[in-house]
C-alpha positions in Angstrom: 112.0 123.9 94.3 110.7 127.5 94.3 110.8 127.6 90.5 107.8 125.2 90.3 104.9 127.0 88.7 101.7 126.0 87.0 103.2 127.3 83.8 106.1 124.9 83.8 104.3 121.8 85.0 102.5 119.3 82.7 99.2 117.8 83.6 100.8 114.4 84.1 103.4 115.8 86.5 100.6 117.2 88.7 98.2 114.2 88.4 100.9 111.8 89.3 101.6 113.5 92.6 98.1 112.7 93.9 97.0 109.7 95.9 93.2 109.9 95.7 92.0 109.3 99.2 89.0 107.0 99.8 89.3 106.5 103.5 86.2 108.0 105.1 84.6 105.3 107.2 81.1 105.8 105.8 82.0 105.3 102.1 79.9 102.6 100.5 81.4 100.1 98.1 79.6 102.0 95.3 81.3 105.2 96.4 84.7 103.5 96.6 84.2 102.1 93.1 83.2 105.5 91.8 86.3 107.0 93.5 88.5 104.4 91.7 86.9 105.3 88.4 87.5 109.0 89.1 91.2 108.3 89.8 91.5 106.4 86.6 89.7 109.1 84.6 92.2 111.7 86.0 95.2 109.4 85.9 96.3 110.0 89.5 99.3 108.2 91.0 97.1 106.0 93.1 94.0 105.5 95.1 94.4 105.0 98.9 91.6 102.7 100.1 90.6 101.1 103.4 91.9 97.5 103.8 88.5 96.0 103.2 88.3 97.8 99.8 91.7 96.6 98.4 90.2 93.7 96.4 87.6 96.0 94.8 90.1 98.6 93.9 92.5 96.0 92.5 89.8 94.6 90.3 88.8 98.1 88.9 92.4 99.3 88.4 94.1 96.1 87.2 96.3 96.9 84.2 96.0 100.6 84.5 98.4 103.4 85.4 96.8 104.0 88.8 98.3 102.1 91.7 96.3 100.6 94.5 97.3 101.7 98.0 96.0 101.0 101.4 96.6 101.9 105.1 98.1 100.0 108.0 97.5 100.7 111.6 95.0 103.4 110.6 94.2 105.9 111.9 95.6 105.7 115.4 98.8 103.7 114.9 98.3 101.7 118.0 97.9 98.3 116.5 100.4 95.7 117.7 103.3 95.3 115.4 102.3 91.8 114.5 98.9 93.1 113.5 100.4 95.7 111.3 102.6 93.1 109.6 99.6 90.8 109.0 97.5 93.7 107.7 100.4 94.7 105.3 100.8 91.1 103.9 97.1 90.7 103.4 96.8 94.0 101.6 99.7 93.0 99.3 98.3 89.6 98.6 95.0 91.3 97.6 96.6 93.7 95.2 98.0 96.7 97.0 101.4 98.0 95.9 101.6 101.0 98.2 101.1 101.0 102.0 100.6 104.1 104.2 101.3 103.0 107.8 100.8 105.1 111.0 103.5 105.1 113.6 102.8 104.2 117.2 102.2 107.8 118.3 102.1 107.1 122.0 105.4 105.3 121.8 106.9 108.2 120.0 105.7 110.7 122.5 107.0 108.4 125.3 110.5 108.4 123.9 110.4 104.7 123.0 112.2 105.2 119.8 113.6 101.7 119.5 110.1 100.3 119.6 108.9 102.9 117.0 111.8 101.9 114.7 111.1 98.2 115.1 107.4 98.8 114.3 108.2 100.7 111.1 110.9 98.3 110.1 108.6 95.3 110.5 106.2 96.7 107.9 109.0 97.7 105.6 110.4 94.2 105.7 106.9 92.7 105.0 106.6 95.0 102.0 110.1 94.6 100.7 110.2 94.2 96.9 106.4 94.4 96.7 105.2 97.8 97.8 106.2 101.4 98.6 105.9 102.2 102.3 104.8 105.7 103.4 105.0 106.3 107.1 102.5 108.7 108.7 103.8 110.7 111.7 100.5 112.3 112.6 102.2 115.7 113.3 99.3 117.2 115.1 100.3 115.3 118.2 104.1 115.7 118.0 106.5 118.4 119.0 108.9 119.7 116.4 111.7 117.7 118.0 109.5 114.5 117.9 108.7 115.2 114.2 112.4 115.4 113.5 113.3 112.3 115.5 110.4 110.4 113.9 111.5 111.4 110.4 114.9 110.0 111.1 113.5 106.8 112.3 111.5 106.5 109.1 114.7 106.7 107.1 116.6 104.4 109.4 113.8 101.8 109.0 114.2 101.9 105.2 110.8 103.3 104.3 110.2 105.2 101.1 108.2 108.2 102.3 107.6 110.2 105.4 104.1 111.6 105.6 102.4 114.3 107.7 99.0 113.1 108.6 96.1 110.7 108.4 93.5 113.4 107.8 91.7 112.4 110.9 93.7 114.4 113.5 92.9 118.1 114.5 95.3 119.4 111.8 97.0 118.2 108.7 99.9 119.2 106.5 101.5 122.6 107.1 104.4 124.2 105.2 106.6 124.5 108.3 106.1 120.8 109.0 106.9 119.8 105.4 110.0 122.0 105.4 111.2 120.3 108.7 110.6 116.8 107.3 112.2 117.6 103.9 115.4 118.9 105.5 115.5 116.1 108.1 115.6 113.2 105.7 118.0 112.5 102.9 116.9 112.8 99.2 116.5 109.0 99.3 113.3 109.5 101.3 110.3 111.3 99.7 107.8 113.5 101.5 104.0 113.1 101.3 101.6 115.8 102.4 98.1 114.8 103.6 95.3 116.7 105.3 94.1 120.0 104.1 95.5 120.2 100.6 92.2 121.1 98.8 93.1 123.7 96.2 95.4 123.8 93.2 97.4 126.7 94.8 97.8 124.7 98.0 99.1 121.7 96.0 101.6 123.9 94.2 102.8 125.3 97.5 103.6 121.9 98.9 105.3 120.8 95.7 107.6 123.9 96.1 108.9 122.7 99.4 109.9 119.2 98.0 106.7 117.2 98.4 106.3 114.5 95.7 103.0 112.9 96.8 99.8 114.5 98.2 96.8 112.7 99.7 93.7 114.4 98.5 89.9 114.1 98.3 89.5 117.3 96.1 91.3 115.6 93.2 88.8 116.5 90.5 88.5 120.1 91.6 92.3 120.6 91.7 93.0 118.9 88.4 90.1 120.6 86.6 91.4 124.0 87.8 94.9 123.1 86.5 93.3 122.3 83.1 91.4 125.6 83.1 94.5 127.7 83.9 96.5 125.9 81.3 93.8 126.2 78.6 93.4 122.4 78.4 90.2 120.4 78.1 88.6 120.0 81.5 88.5 116.3 82.5 85.4 116.9 84.6 83.5 118.1 81.5 84.0 114.6 80.0 87.3 115.2 78.2 90.2 112.8 78.3 93.0 113.7 80.7 96.1 114.9 78.9 98.6 112.4 80.1 101.2 112.2 77.2 104.5 113.1 78.8 105.9 116.4 77.5 102.9 117.2 75.4 101.6 120.0 77.6 
């Protein structure tokens, strides 16, 4: 993947790696709505909103190319499995088509791998045929061995993505962690980076190690910088995002 460069990427390829994050607890409904409009203007892959904001995001983004995502067991992962399943089903019923769940971090650190597996699998089963499931390990709290073991559990449970972080822990995505996760799971499982990817160069760096989705709040800054470097109209200046495949 080291051959990925700004020069050989299209706008659409970059924009569709971004899950625009709207998870800060203090966000007002007006700010969430504005964030959804921003994601639509830039044609990101999705928005990731708090569970209470799923109906709002689903109304704004209905019929568009931006998916509605939400979180499960967020941000600590310590909800009972039955609660995570209920939370998943409610989000799906309200319009979410992507779920980012947090593993039970304490169970993972305790070596209770069968329980972690069952917890993930329950959410995967609840979402089967209805949504992608991305599983957050929260790497800041895990050893490398635990990250590797957890990544294998994510695959064994049938989830679609393994993800680094919530963005609420002491640290987020790092290149060594992303490399570890990418080499641990098979190509059938994708890798999502979250926490600390705030510049275009940082985004390109994680794509080079095999990441296919990035959780970001600096969406506009990164995509506007991409447009500037490519000589494209800057979306933040009121221009239309260049989304036609292969055009740029």
